[in-house]
C-alpha positions, 0 to 999 in steps of 0.5 A: 464530493463525498470523498473530499468531505470525508478527507476534509473532516479527517484533516480538520480533526487532526488540526483540532488534536494539534491545537488541543495538545499544544502543537504549533503548526507552521505552514511553509517550506522548510530547510534544515540549517543544522541538526538543531535549526530549521528555517521556514519560508512562510506561505504568507511571506517572510521567514522564520527560524525554529530552534529544536533539539530533534528533527523528524523528516516526514516529507513523504513521497510523490508519484513516480513517473516514466522517463520521457513521459511527462504528466500534464494533469489532464490526459496523462495523470498520476494518482493525485490529479486522478483522485481530484478529477471531477469528470469520469473518463469513458476510457482509460489506460492504467500503467502499473498493476500495483495497488494504486493501479488496481484500485483505480481500475476497480473504481473507474470500471465500477462507474462504467469506464472502459479500462485497460491495465498494463503491467510489465511484470508477469502478473498483477499485484506482483508483490502479493501471493501468486494465487491471490494475484491470479484470483484478482486478475480473473475477477477483473477479466470477468468485469471486462477489464483488459489486463496486459501483463508482461507488457511495456510502455514504449511511448505516450502521445496526446491525440485530438481526442485523448491519448495513444499508448504504444506498448510491446508484449507477447502480442508484439507492438500495439496502440491503445487509444483512450481518453487518458492514461494513469501512470501508477508505478509507485512513489519516489521520495520527496527529499530534495531541497531540505538541506539534507546533503549539507548536513551530511544526512545519508541518502540512497536513490533519494531515500533517507537511510535510517536505522531501526529507531528511525535515526539518520546518519546525523545525530538528532535528525530522524526520518519516517514514512515514504521518504525512508523507502521502507514501506509506502503505507500510511499506517507504517509511517504512523508506526514509525512516527510513534517509534521515533518519538518514543525513542526521543523521549527516552523509552526503549520501543521494540523495532518494527518488523516490516515483513510482518506489516499488514497491507491491503488493496481496496479493489474488488475483491479486496486483498489483505496480507502480511508475512511470507508467501509460500515460495518465500517461506520455502526459500528460507528453509521452512517446512511449511503447511498451508491452510486455505478456505474459500469464501464460497463455503462461508454462509455470510459470504453467500448471503452477501452474494460476494463470495470470490476468493479465499483465506490462506494461512502459511505456518511452520510445520515444526513449531506451528509459527504463523509465517504469513497470511494472504486473503482475497475476498469480501472485506478481507482488510477487516479480517486481517488484524485478527491474524496479525494479532495472533502472529504477534502474540505467537498463537498457532493455527491450532489455537486460532482454530479452537477459538469459537467464531460467531456464526454467520460471519466472514471471520469464520473463514479464518477459523476454517483456514486455521483448521485446514493448516492441519487438514481439519477444516470442517466445511470443505 
């Protein structure tokens, strides 16, 4: 209930901002008639055509599903019905160990649900640094979350009491019984029915193709957010929107560097990262230095009683350039911005290390990890 109140408050706030800034909101289903006109089938009946000089497509994405396994909103769920669900399941099988799957596993397990996570790739959070993935998996196993990596879902059957999920992996074929299953394998674009094809807007696998200024293949038509397939994150969509509007207004904004975009996973322990992993940096030809500092050596983390995890900074040995950072531990999503800012302003680990950090704070781990890049960490 509280999450819905917070969401409603945020939505109301955005609506207020729209009104204060003279932005008209039309509720309905839109179709592009031309690059200069949008027809809207109004929610309250009738239609309206809006003429414009530029169009920004920001229709987002929706949950990706497994072919042959149709969600029903009750026993086979995707993330939206799962968020809105009022009853807590006694048991759940979560298909997909990406951010959505791991966040739901954390939430449900915290409230006492028996959780099994199934991931077809070799590790949880497969797009994160391998050491981060291993730390998260250890923490989840300690919390009695069953984790099955390298495992594929063969079928899902509805039973009298819930669902039966048949999977195959290292242990062969097995049936997993639960109250429900959550399909959490990512998002797909919502680009159908907009009239993009008739206008000649180029798409690939449903994603709208854009350049670095968010322009599509049709002049005057832009796209931002999940529908572009760049990075399915709210803050990325927001940055893309600002970029597109600034460009339309005649400014010359710098393009976004998607590899250096910050991202977070709100499970426990939290995960936050940006940039290259050690393996990626080596593959690109960098001579790398890695600084790593554990939270169990940090006074604030010990005082909080939450000290699993570490801060890891990856730097180029020759230039000192920060190539990436990977954090797992208490409130690391709040710590990451310092390192992103340092990277964007071309600070080196040495400059971070020489910046005095208040004690006792979790932020001291950033200073210590920066010291550790060159073997100078003090408290380990």
